[in-house]
PDB file of N, CA, C and O in Angstrom:
ATOM      1  N   MET A   1      12.003   0.958  -8.528  1.00  0.00           N
ATOM      2  CA  MET A   1      12.217   2.572  -7.861  1.00  0.00           C
ATOM      3  C   MET A   1      12.246   3.862  -8.455  1.00  0.00           C
ATOM      4  O   MET A   1      12.985   4.166  -9.391  1.00  0.00           O
ATOM      5  N   LYS A   2      11.456   4.594  -7.917  1.00  0.00           N
ATOM      6  CA  LYS A   2      11.098   5.810  -8.399  1.00  0.00           C
ATOM      7  C   LYS A   2      12.118   7.159  -7.951  1.00  0.00           C
ATOM      8  O   LYS A   2      12.399   7.288  -6.760  1.00  0.00           O
ATOM      9  N   ARG A   3      12.546   7.954  -8.769  1.00  0.00           N
ATOM     10  CA  ARG A   3      13.760   9.259  -8.813  1.00  0.00           C
ATOM     11  C   ARG A   3      13.118  10.122  -8.147  1.00  0.00           C
ATOM     12  O   ARG A   3      12.007  10.234  -8.666  1.00  0.00           O
ATOM     13  N   THR A   4      13.258  10.985  -7.022  1.00  0.00           N
ATOM     14  CA  THR A   4      12.489  11.986  -6.671  1.00  0.00           C
ATOM     15  C   THR A   4      13.715  13.156  -6.343  1.00  0.00           C
ATOM     16  O   THR A   4      14.906  13.026  -6.626  1.00  0.00           O
ATOM     17  N   THR A   5      13.173  14.151  -5.769  1.00  0.00           N
ATOM     18  CA  THR A   5      14.261  15.321  -5.606  1.00  0.00           C
ATOM     19  C   THR A   5      13.681  15.718  -4.073  1.00  0.00           C
ATOM     20  O   THR A   5      12.464  15.806  -3.916  1.00  0.00           O
ATOM     21  N   ILE A   6      14.527  15.935  -3.046  1.00  0.00           N
ATOM     22  CA  ILE A   6      14.310  16.685  -2.079  1.00  0.00           C
ATOM     23  C   ILE A   6      15.135  17.646  -1.764  1.00  0.00           C
ATOM     24  O   ILE A   6      16.285  17.604  -2.201  1.00  0.00           O
ATOM     25  N   PHE A   7      14.702  18.718  -0.930  1.00  0.00           N
ATOM     26  CA  PHE A   7      15.923  19.753  -0.522  1.00  0.00           C
ATOM     27  C   PHE A   7      16.115  19.319   0.694  1.00  0.00           C
ATOM     28  O   PHE A   7      15.414  18.490   1.273  1.00  0.00           O
ATOM     29  N   ALA A   8      17.369  20.038   1.244  1.00  0.00           N
ATOM     30  CA  ALA A   8      18.122  19.812   2.751  1.00  0.00           C
ATOM     31  C   ALA A   8      18.813  21.268   2.711  1.00  0.00           C
ATOM     32  O   ALA A   8      18.868  22.136   1.840  1.00  0.00           O
ATOM     33  N   ASP A   9      19.356  21.160   4.125  1.00  0.00           N
ATOM     34  CA  ASP A   9      20.134  22.564   4.463  1.00  0.00           C
ATOM     35  C   ASP A   9      21.709  22.038   4.179  1.00  0.00           C
ATOM     36  O   ASP A   9      22.195  20.924   4.372  1.00  0.00           O
ATOM     37  N   GLU A  10      22.053  22.728   3.879  1.00  0.00           N
ATOM     38  CA  GLU A  10      23.821  22.518   3.483  1.00  0.00           C
ATOM     39  C   GLU A  10      24.627  21.738   4.766  1.00  0.00           C
ATOM     40  O   GLU A  10      25.614  21.013   4.642  1.00  0.00           O
ATOM     41  N   TYR A  11      24.036  22.037   5.841  1.00  0.00           N
ATOM     42  CA  TYR A  11      24.943  21.401   6.752  1.00  0.00           C
ATOM     43  C   TYR A  11      24.293  19.520   6.540  1.00  0.00           C
ATOM     44  O   TYR A  11      24.984  18.561   6.198  1.00  0.00           O
ATOM     45  N   LEU A  12      23.083  19.515   6.817  1.00  0.00           N
ATOM     46  CA  LEU A  12      22.606  18.082   7.080  1.00  0.00           C
ATOM     47  C   LEU A  12      23.308  17.406   5.384  1.00  0.00           C
ATOM     48  O   LEU A  12      23.938  16.349   5.418  1.00  0.00           O
ATOM     49  N   LEU A  13      23.150  17.970   4.347  1.00  0.00           N
ATOM     50  CA  LEU A  13      23.445  17.064   3.535  1.00  0.00           C
ATOM     51  C   LEU A  13      24.985  17.002   3.376  1.00  0.00           C
ATOM     52  O   LEU A  13      25.497  16.096   2.718  1.00  0.00           O
ATOM     53  N   GLY A  14      25.563  17.756   3.847  1.00  0.00           N
ATOM     54  CA  GLY A  14      27.286  17.735   4.203  1.00  0.00           C
ATOM     55  C   GLY A  14      27.255  16.429   5.290  1.00  0.00           C
ATOM     56  O   GLY A  14      28.176  15.614   5.344  1.00  0.00           O
ATOM     57  N   GLU A  15      26.274  16.378   5.985  1.00  0.00           N
ATOM     58  CA  GLU A  15      26.227  15.261   7.033  1.00  0.00           C
ATOM     59  C   GLU A  15      26.032  13.759   6.548  1.00  0.00           C
ATOM     60  O   GLU A  15      26.557  12.710   6.921  1.00  0.00           O
ATOM     61  N   VAL A  16      25.048  14.059   5.546  1.00  0.00           N
ATOM     62  CA  VAL A  16      24.749  12.619   4.564  1.00  0.00           C
ATOM     63  C   VAL A  16      26.008  12.246   3.830  1.00  0.00           C
ATOM     64  O   VAL A  16      26.442  11.095   3.855  1.00  0.00           O
ATOM     65  N   LYS A  17      26.706  13.420   3.047  1.00  0.00           N
ATOM     66  CA  LYS A  17      27.818  12.941   2.083  1.00  0.00           C
ATOM     67  C   LYS A  17      28.788  12.383   3.211  1.00  0.00           C
ATOM     68  O   LYS A  17      29.491  11.493   2.731  1.00  0.00           O
ATOM     69  N   ASN A  18      29.059  12.619   4.573  1.00  0.00           N
ATOM     70  CA  ASN A  18      30.307  12.075   5.278  1.00  0.00           C
ATOM     71  C   ASN A  18      29.891  10.863   5.706  1.00  0.00           C
ATOM     72  O   ASN A  18      30.806  10.055   5.862  1.00  0.00           O
ATOM     73  N   LEU A  19      28.954  10.536   5.910  1.00  0.00           N
ATOM     74  CA  LEU A  19      28.361   9.499   6.462  1.00  0.00           C
ATOM     75  C   LEU A  19      28.346   8.282   5.050  1.00  0.00           C
ATOM     76  O   LEU A  19      28.739   7.116   5.044  1.00  0.00           O
ATOM     77  N   ALA A  20      27.768   9.059   4.012  1.00  0.00           N
ATOM     78  CA  ALA A  20      27.929   7.458   2.426  1.00  0.00           C
ATOM     79  C   ALA A  20      29.415   7.561   2.325  1.00  0.00           C
ATOM     80  O   ALA A  20      29.866   6.728   1.539  1.00  0.00           O
ATOM     81  N   ARG A  21      30.574   8.552   3.039  1.00  0.00           N
ATOM     82  CA  ARG A  21      31.586   8.215   2.522  1.00  0.00           C
ATOM     83  C   ARG A  21      32.453   7.146   3.043  1.00  0.00           C
ATOM     84  O   ARG A  21      33.242   6.365   2.511  1.00  0.00           O
ATOM     85  N   GLN A  22      31.942   7.419   4.616  1.00  0.00           N
ATOM     86  CA  GLN A  22      32.549   6.520   5.283  1.00  0.00           C
ATOM     87  C   GLN A  22      31.968   4.955   5.670  1.00  0.00           C
ATOM     88  O   GLN A  22      32.593   4.033   6.194  1.00  0.00           O
ATOM     89  N   LYS A  23      30.652   4.994   5.254  1.00  0.00           N
ATOM     90  CA  LYS A  23      29.964   3.724   4.661  1.00  0.00           C
ATOM     91  C   LYS A  23      30.437   3.229   3.584  1.00  0.00           C
ATOM     92  O   LYS A  23      30.154   2.043   3.417  1.00  0.00           O
ATOM     93  N   ASN A  24      31.191   3.818   2.626  1.00  0.00           N
ATOM     94  CA  ASN A  24      31.271   3.372   1.541  1.00  0.00           C
ATOM     95  C   ASN A  24      30.490   3.139   0.607  1.00  0.00           C
ATOM     96  O   ASN A  24      30.695   2.258  -0.228  1.00  0.00           O
ATOM     97  N   SER A  25      29.188   4.126   0.625  1.00  0.00           N
ATOM     98  CA  SER A  25      27.911   3.665   0.181  1.00  0.00           C
ATOM     99  C   SER A  25      27.530   4.894  -0.964  1.00  0.00           C
ATOM    100  O   SER A  25      28.474   5.638  -1.230  1.00  0.00           O
ATOM    101  N   SER A  26      26.642   5.081  -1.439  1.00  0.00           N
ATOM    102  CA  SER A  26      26.140   6.660  -2.454  1.00  0.00           C
ATOM    103  C   SER A  26      25.069   6.735  -1.338  1.00  0.00           C
ATOM    104  O   SER A  26      24.445   5.862  -0.734  1.00  0.00           O
ATOM    105  N   VAL A  27      25.078   8.412  -1.262  1.00  0.00           N
ATOM    106  CA  VAL A  27      24.091   9.561  -0.527  1.00  0.00           C
ATOM    107  C   VAL A  27      22.741   8.751  -0.933  1.00  0.00           C
ATOM    108  O   VAL A  27      21.936   8.912  -0.015  1.00  0.00           O
ATOM    109  N   ALA A  28      22.149   7.882  -2.035  1.00  0.00           N
ATOM    110  CA  ALA A  28      21.141   7.676  -2.414  1.00  0.00           C
ATOM    111  C   ALA A  28      20.796   6.604  -1.415  1.00  0.00           C
ATOM    112  O   ALA A  28      19.746   6.499  -0.782  1.00  0.00           O
ATOM    113  N   GLU A  29      22.149   5.611  -1.373  1.00  0.00           N
ATOM    114  CA  GLU A  29      21.621   4.835  -0.467  1.00  0.00           C
ATOM    115  C   GLU A  29      21.159   5.269   1.053  1.00  0.00           C
ATOM    116  O   GLU A  29      20.040   5.235   1.564  1.00  0.00           O
ATOM    117  N   VAL A  30      22.545   5.730   1.643  1.00  0.00           N
ATOM    118  CA  VAL A  30      22.031   6.612   2.997  1.00  0.00           C
ATOM    119  C   VAL A  30      20.627   6.990   2.850  1.00  0.00           C
ATOM    120  O   VAL A  30      19.871   6.513   3.696  1.00  0.00           O
ATOM    121  N   VAL A  31      20.205   7.616   2.109  1.00  0.00           N
ATOM    122  CA  VAL A  31      18.912   8.162   2.238  1.00  0.00           C
ATOM    123  C   VAL A  31      17.862   7.680   2.446  1.00  0.00           C
ATOM    124  O   VAL A  31      17.069   7.898   3.362  1.00  0.00           O
ATOM    125  N   ARG A  32      17.787   6.734   1.273  1.00  0.00           N
ATOM    126  CA  ARG A  32      16.722   5.035   1.503  1.00  0.00           C
ATOM    127  C   ARG A  32      16.826   4.911   2.369  1.00  0.00           C
ATOM    128  O   ARG A  32      15.927   5.294   3.118  1.00  0.00           O
ATOM    129  N   GLU A  33      18.282   4.130   3.030  1.00  0.00           N
ATOM    130  CA  GLU A  33      18.007   3.673   4.303  1.00  0.00           C
ATOM    131  C   GLU A  33      17.353   4.765   5.433  1.00  0.00           C
ATOM    132  O   GLU A  33      16.285   4.550   6.005  1.00  0.00           O
ATOM    133  N   ALA A  34      17.991   5.689   5.598  1.00  0.00           N
ATOM    134  CA  ALA A  34      16.905   6.459   6.661  1.00  0.00           C
ATOM    135  C   ALA A  34      15.653   6.821   6.474  1.00  0.00           C
ATOM    136  O   ALA A  34      14.951   7.038   7.462  1.00  0.00           O
ATOM    137  N   LEU A  35      15.028   6.984   4.905  1.00  0.00           N
ATOM    138  CA  LEU A  35      13.797   6.856   4.952  1.00  0.00           C
ATOM    139  C   LEU A  35      13.063   5.544   5.433  1.00  0.00           C
ATOM    140  O   LEU A  35      12.237   5.722   6.328  1.00  0.00           O
ATOM    141  N   GLU A  36      13.267   4.018   4.895  1.00  0.00           N
ATOM    142  CA  GLU A  36      12.989   3.453   5.692  1.00  0.00           C
ATOM    143  C   GLU A  36      13.202   3.283   6.603  1.00  0.00           C
ATOM    144  O   GLU A  36      12.453   2.356   6.911  1.00  0.00           O
ATOM    145  N   ARG A  37      13.984   3.625   7.725  1.00  0.00           N
ATOM    146  CA  ARG A  37      13.908   3.034   9.059  1.00  0.00           C
ATOM    147  C   ARG A  37      12.731   4.596   9.693  1.00  0.00           C
ATOM    148  O   ARG A  37      12.078   4.195  10.656  1.00  0.00           O
ATOM    149  N   TYR A  38      12.497   5.658   9.455  1.00  0.00           N
ATOM    150  CA  TYR A  38      12.057   7.083   9.891  1.00  0.00           C
ATOM    151  C   TYR A  38      10.397   6.178   9.657  1.00  0.00           C
ATOM    152  O   TYR A  38       9.600   5.869  10.542  1.00  0.00           O
ATOM    153  N   VAL A  39      10.285   5.922   8.106  1.00  0.00           N
ATOM    154  CA  VAL A  39       8.700   5.104   8.405  1.00  0.00           C
ATOM    155  C   VAL A  39       8.260   3.924   9.047  1.00  0.00           C
ATOM    156  O   VAL A  39       7.201   3.462   9.471  1.00  0.00           O
ATOM    157  N   ALA A  40       9.487   3.592   8.964  1.00  0.00           N
ATOM    158  CA  ALA A  40       9.582   2.151   9.797  1.00  0.00           C
ATOM    159  C   ALA A  40       8.728   2.264  11.616  1.00  0.00           C
ATOM    160  O   ALA A  40       7.822   1.693  12.223  1.00  0.00           O
ATOM    161  N   ASP A  41       9.747   3.392  11.867  1.00  0.00           N
ATOM    162  CA  ASP A  41       9.574   3.660  13.297  1.00  0.00           C
ATOM    163  C   ASP A  41       8.290   4.192  13.268  1.00  0.00           C
ATOM    164  O   ASP A  41       7.432   3.739  14.025  1.00  0.00           O
ATOM    165  N   ASN A  42       8.033   5.151  12.445  1.00  0.00           N
ATOM    166  CA  ASN A  42       6.620   6.239  12.871  1.00  0.00           C
ATOM    167  C   ASN A  42       5.729   4.862  12.639  1.00  0.00           C
ATOM    168  O   ASN A  42       5.348   4.269  13.648  1.00  0.00           O
ATOM    169  N   ARG A  43       5.384   4.336  11.320  1.00  0.00           N
ATOM    170  CA  ARG A  43       4.655   3.297  11.755  1.00  0.00           C
ATOM    171  C   ARG A  43       3.992   2.650  12.522  1.00  0.00           C
ATOM    172  O   ARG A  43       2.773   2.594  12.681  1.00  0.00           O
ATOM    173  N   LEU A  44       5.407   1.787  13.362  1.00  0.00           N
ATOM    174  CA  LEU A  44       5.226   1.263  14.843  1.00  0.00           C
ATOM    175  C   LEU A  44       4.756   2.035  15.874  1.00  0.00           C
ATOM    176  O   LEU A  44       4.143   1.439  16.760  1.00  0.00           O
ATOM    177  N   ALA A  45       4.900   3.230  15.968  1.00  0.00           N
ATOM    178  CA  ALA A  45       4.779   4.259  16.583  1.00  0.00           C
ATOM    179  C   ALA A  45       3.168   4.391  16.886  1.00  0.00           C
ATOM    180  O   ALA A  45       2.539   4.134  17.912  1.00  0.00           O
ATOM    181  N   THR A  46       2.742   4.882  15.625  1.00  0.00           N
ATOM    182  CA  THR A  46       1.476   5.121  15.743  1.00  0.00           C
ATOM    183  C   THR A  46       0.512   3.640  15.166  1.00  0.00           C
ATOM    184  O   THR A  46      -0.667   3.537  15.502  1.00  0.00           O
ATOM    185  N   GLY A  47       1.042   2.796  14.471  1.00  0.00           N
ATOM    186  CA  GLY A  47       0.421   1.815  14.283  1.00  0.00           C
ATOM    187  C   GLY A  47      -0.198   1.760  13.131  1.00  0.00           C
ATOM    188  O   GLY A  47      -0.825   0.776  12.739  1.00  0.00           O
ATOM    189  N   ALA A  48      -0.044   2.943  12.441  1.00  0.00           N
ATOM    190  CA  ALA A  48      -0.950   2.974  10.986  1.00  0.00           C
ATOM    191  C   ALA A  48      -0.242   3.288   9.847  1.00  0.00           C
ATOM    192  O   ALA A  48       0.680   4.103   9.842  1.00  0.00           O
ATOM    193  N   SER A  49      -0.604   2.717   8.938  1.00  0.00           N
ATOM    194  CA  SER A  49       0.081   2.813   7.614  1.00  0.00           C
ATOM    195  C   SER A  49      -0.039   4.232   6.894  1.00  0.00           C
ATOM    196  O   SER A  49      -0.406   5.244   7.492  1.00  0.00           O
ATOM    197  N   LEU A  50       0.305   4.194   5.561  1.00  0.00           N
ATOM    198  CA  LEU A  50       0.549   5.179   4.893  1.00  0.00           C
ATOM    199  C   LEU A  50      -1.386   5.216   4.382  1.00  0.00           C
ATOM    200  O   LEU A  50      -1.675   4.259   3.664  1.00  0.00           O
ATOM    201  N   SER A  51      -2.156   5.837   4.584  1.00  0.00           N
ATOM    202  CA  SER A  51      -3.700   5.661   4.410  1.00  0.00           C
ATOM    203  C   SER A  51      -3.650   6.502   2.747  1.00  0.00           C
ATOM    204  O   SER A  51      -4.488   6.354   1.857  1.00  0.00           O
ATOM    205  N   PHE A  52      -2.407   7.384   2.697  1.00  0.00           N
ATOM    206  CA  PHE A  52      -2.812   8.592   1.703  1.00  0.00           C
ATOM    207  C   PHE A  52      -2.699   7.634   0.578  1.00  0.00           C
ATOM    208  O   PHE A  52      -3.695   7.192   0.004  1.00  0.00           O
ATOM    209  N   VAL A  53      -1.642   7.356   0.306  1.00  0.00           N
ATOM    210  CA  VAL A  53      -1.380   6.721  -0.932  1.00  0.00           C
ATOM    211  C   VAL A  53      -2.440   6.093  -1.937  1.00  0.00           C
ATOM    212  O   VAL A  53      -2.996   5.037  -1.638  1.00  0.00           O
ATOM    213  N   GLY A  54      -2.691   6.692  -3.028  1.00  0.00           N
ATOM    214  CA  GLY A  54      -3.719   6.430  -3.729  1.00  0.00           C
ATOM    215  C   GLY A  54      -4.904   7.814  -4.361  1.00  0.00           C
ATOM    216  O   GLY A  54      -5.750   8.024  -5.230  1.00  0.00           O
ATOM    217  N   ILE A  55      -4.196   8.482  -3.183  1.00  0.00           N
ATOM    218  CA  ILE A  55      -5.201   9.699  -3.012  1.00  0.00           C
ATOM    219  C   ILE A  55      -5.102  10.785  -4.233  1.00  0.00           C
ATOM    220  O   ILE A  55      -3.994  11.130  -4.644  1.00  0.00           O
ATOM    221  N   GLY A  56      -6.007  11.176  -4.654  1.00  0.00           N
ATOM    222  CA  GLY A  56      -5.741  12.660  -5.572  1.00  0.00           C
ATOM    223  C   GLY A  56      -6.112  11.962  -6.865  1.00  0.00           C
ATOM    224  O   GLY A  56      -5.803  12.723  -7.782  1.00  0.00           O
ATOM    225  N   GLU A  57      -6.537  11.062  -7.241  1.00  0.00           N
ATOM    226  CA  GLU A  57      -6.437  10.463  -8.735  1.00  0.00           C
ATOM    227  C   GLU A  57      -7.376  11.780  -9.538  1.00  0.00           C
ATOM    228  O   GLU A  57      -8.399  12.364  -9.180  1.00  0.00           O
ATOM    229  N   GLY A  58      -6.644  11.897 -10.569  1.00  0.00           N
ATOM    230  CA  GLY A  58      -7.387  13.340 -11.454  1.00  0.00           C
ATOM    231  C   GLY A  58      -7.436  13.256 -12.973  1.00  0.00           C
ATOM    232  O   GLY A  58      -7.046  12.154 -13.358  1.00  0.00           O
ATOM    233  N   ALA A  59      -7.684  13.825 -13.650  1.00  0.00           N
ATOM    234  CA  ALA A  59      -7.683  14.075 -14.785  1.00  0.00           C
ATOM    235  C   ALA A  59      -6.824  14.042 -15.910  1.00  0.00           C
ATOM    236  O   ALA A  59      -6.958  13.702 -17.085  1.00  0.00           O
ATOM    237  N   ASP A  60      -5.688  14.596 -15.056  1.00  0.00           N
ATOM    238  CA  ASP A  60      -4.371  14.920 -15.757  1.00  0.00           C
ATOM    239  C   ASP A  60      -3.185  14.043 -15.775  1.00  0.00           C
ATOM    240  O   ASP A  60      -2.305  14.419 -15.001  1.00  0.00           O
ATOM    241  N   SER A  61      -2.979  13.205 -16.304  1.00  0.00           N
ATOM    242  CA  SER A  61      -2.578  11.803 -16.098  1.00  0.00           C
ATOM    243  C   SER A  61      -0.731  12.203 -16.730  1.00  0.00           C
ATOM    244  O   SER A  61       0.131  11.337 -16.880  1.00  0.00           O
ATOM    245  N   THR A  62      -0.537  13.704 -16.996  1.00  0.00           N
ATOM    246  CA  THR A  62       1.262  14.032 -17.075  1.00  0.00           C
ATOM    247  C   THR A  62       1.948  14.621 -16.116  1.00  0.00           C
ATOM    248  O   THR A  62       3.119  14.954 -16.298  1.00  0.00           O
ATOM    249  N   VAL A  63       1.104  14.892 -14.599  1.00  0.00           N
ATOM    250  CA  VAL A  63       1.531  15.182 -13.539  1.00  0.00           C
ATOM    251  C   VAL A  63       2.900  14.850 -12.782  1.00  0.00           C
ATOM    252  O   VAL A  63       3.552  15.534 -11.992  1.00  0.00           O
ATOM    253  N   ALA A  64       3.110  13.582 -13.288  1.00  0.00           N
ATOM    254  CA  ALA A  64       4.194  12.770 -12.368  1.00  0.00           C
ATOM    255  C   ALA A  64       5.040  12.956 -13.553  1.00  0.00           C
ATOM    256  O   ALA A  64       6.180  12.699 -13.166  1.00  0.00           O
ATOM    257  N   GLU A  65       5.068  13.220 -14.598  1.00  0.00           N
ATOM    258  CA  GLU A  65       6.543  13.700 -15.322  1.00  0.00           C
ATOM    259  C   GLU A  65       6.664  14.969 -15.254  1.00  0.00           C
ATOM    260  O   GLU A  65       7.843  15.318 -15.317  1.00  0.00           O
ATOM    261  N   ARG A  66       5.705  16.057 -15.120  1.00  0.00           N
ATOM    262  CA  ARG A  66       5.540  17.696 -15.204  1.00  0.00           C
ATOM    263  C   ARG A  66       5.649  17.985 -13.921  1.00  0.00           C
ATOM    264  O   ARG A  66       5.422  19.182 -13.747  1.00  0.00           O
ATOM    265  N   HIS A  67       5.967  17.261 -12.668  1.00  0.00           N
ATOM    266  CA  HIS A  67       6.171  17.705 -11.715  1.00  0.00           C
ATOM    267  C   HIS A  67       6.964  18.747 -11.370  1.00  0.00           C
ATOM    268  O   HIS A  67       6.211  19.696 -11.153  1.00  0.00           O
ATOM    269  N   GLU A  68       7.902  19.012 -11.234  1.00  0.00           N
ATOM    270  CA  GLU A  68       9.132  19.910 -10.848  1.00  0.00           C
ATOM    271  C   GLU A  68       8.724  21.377 -11.973  1.00  0.00           C
ATOM    272  O   GLU A  68       9.202  22.488 -11.739  1.00  0.00           O
ATOM    273  N   GLU A  69       7.855  21.131 -13.079  1.00  0.00           N
ATOM    274  CA  GLU A  69       7.407  22.334 -13.822  1.00  0.00           C
ATOM    275  C   GLU A  69       6.485  22.591 -13.203  1.00  0.00           C
ATOM    276  O   GLU A  69       6.369  23.815 -13.148  1.00  0.00           O
ATOM    277  N   LEU A  70       5.617  22.015 -12.603  1.00  0.00           N
ATOM    278  CA  LEU A  70       4.541  22.322 -11.787  1.00  0.00           C
ATOM    279  C   LEU A  70       4.731  22.794 -10.444  1.00  0.00           C
ATOM    280  O   LEU A  70       4.321  23.902 -10.097  1.00  0.00           O
ATOM    281  N   LEU A  71       5.371  21.957  -9.621  1.00  0.00           N
ATOM    282  CA  LEU A  71       5.998  22.535  -8.328  1.00  0.00           C
ATOM    283  C   LEU A  71       6.781  24.440  -8.334  1.00  0.00           C
ATOM    284  O   LEU A  71       6.911  25.222  -7.392  1.00  0.00           O
ATOM    285  N   TRP A  72       7.125  24.588  -9.729  1.00  0.00           N
ATOM    286  CA  TRP A  72       7.897  25.669  -9.462  1.00  0.00           C
ATOM    287  C   TRP A  72       7.112  26.928 -10.331  1.00  0.00           C
ATOM    288  O   TRP A  72       7.446  28.104 -10.180  1.00  0.00           O
ATOM    289  N   GLN A  73       6.225  26.579 -11.088  1.00  0.00           N
ATOM    290  CA  GLN A  73       5.203  27.884 -11.618  1.00  0.00           C
ATOM    291  C   GLN A  73       4.534  28.925 -10.358  1.00  0.00           C
ATOM    292  O   GLN A  73       4.059  28.671  -9.252  1.00  0.00           O
ATOM    293  N   LYS A  74       4.671  29.714 -10.828  1.00  0.00           N
ATOM    294  CA  LYS A  74       4.163  31.011 -10.158  1.00  0.00           C
ATOM    295  C   LYS A  74       2.638  30.993 -10.151  1.00  0.00           C
ATOM    296  O   LYS A  74       2.011  31.933  -9.662  1.00  0.00           O
TER     297      LYS A  74
END
């Protein structure tokens, strides 16, 4: 499992936190379940798999470790 960062509106994040509390679960678990369902539903709807996985190989092998620094640099 990989760690990631997402940005969400405060209202949506509040709803996710409430749902996690109701389910006696973590916010991370609720988000994982939602992502799994979203991907499965859309894969079925389009009949496509995630064809972009693996695209973008480059010479810089440190991108994964420096993603936040790279994302926010001007």
